[in-house]
C-alpha angles and dihedrals in degrees: 000000000000110000120235150246100060135211105212114223112211095172113186095326108180095215143002094264091059088064094055092125092057092042092052093050091047093049098045102027104032089152091062101058130070098183151315132271116212128184126215110289095024110151096188129088124177091187098251124128113283105239136178118227090258093050092048091049090052089049090057102259113161104179133039105216119200099231097183126097104195124180107277093013100249135159111232125214091248091053091049092061091057093045092052090048089052092052090048088055093053102263123140117224128227126187141168096195123125087234096080122221089221090059093061108087094201092054092046091050092049092047092050092047093051102033092248128153126232112209115194104185093180093072118100110237096192136058096239121209127238109264116263099188094224119155114263126200120244128048131279135199123192128195112219124186144209087227144352119292098017099130107283094135093043089052094052095045092047090051092050092052092048091049092050090050087056093048093250124147109247140143129199108224111207117213102170141051097265095049091048092051090049098047103025095236146051140096122298089219101183089057093056118100107263097244090057102043097095089044090053089056090050088051091050094050105042131169112306143166115301092246095048121105125206108205103204120206110233124224133202118334136274085235097051109095092204099050110020093110094069090047093055090050088057093047093051101032094043094052087202121206089200136028126204114202112222126196144162108213101202097062113119094195143351114302108275093355110089092175092060121076126217115264120238120254087245090057091048092048095050097042097044094045093049091052094042092053089061087074099025117024090191096059116132135193102230111171149355125243115200123197100216099171092123095048128079118239097266095046091045093052092045092049094048092048090053092049092048092053093044098045097031095225135108107276125195145144099240094197093049100035106019129255100263095114092047090054091045088056090065092063113120097023108127128202118257115249119241121222087228121068098211126082116237135175145121100244117063107260115252089019 
């Protein structure tokens, strides 16, 4: 169990998007964070108090969480100095980077010397099966995006909260480091061996009651040449009954790939639906989620109105406007019927 409250480490993040882990924790678990720690040159700010390690310790922080998702997921030498200092002061560390804390001898030595814990959340804790593609009871919704970091996790969490407010049965299924740090569980999908990724998604979204919705956190994009593999595993392993298209309209190109242009929503709709229907022929695209954080209110409303007319689906920013219309769009979708009568699965249904 990762101790809270957190101090969110932003390091020397080059832009706001690099600190998406910290931003997600701040937005969805504001009770769990006392402040942020930024190094010289940091261009990100999640609007929490800037604290030193000593100030955060005095404020009750227990764990320094690396809130930066840099390309390649590595721990720099300058970061390591801060992390060792934190361990020496009695903090635990938590990270979702591919560069594991436990693989850094200096961090391990400091943790051992001070009784600290190193939490690597991007390490699979289960031997996942190979996907079998069998029909599972219950209903599933997957957020798919035009690019990385366009609001897929925000969409799924916002929908879960709206469903719970209505008394509906629903579970957000985290598939990345931020979601796992917010909820305390899930599958770090991009750290799973490729042959087992779709099986890990089946494991994460087991048989459930016919009126229960799994809201699956999307990852990457089918159109991102670096990360499309994890997206396809979600599309096939999740066997979604419903797809939500997610986009961020101000992007000039794919994240980290300036030579690749953003796909249209029409291209995303047609490609994702074709691939989803391999595993679930009844899958439908039901709505569009737009991340309008870089648009003012008038421009955001105008853009979403244009998209809704063009695509012909309910279009909202669930963080800005709420997820009610996205949840409404699921009305009428019925659960697939299994050949078997009994419920099976590794994760407790409805959990």
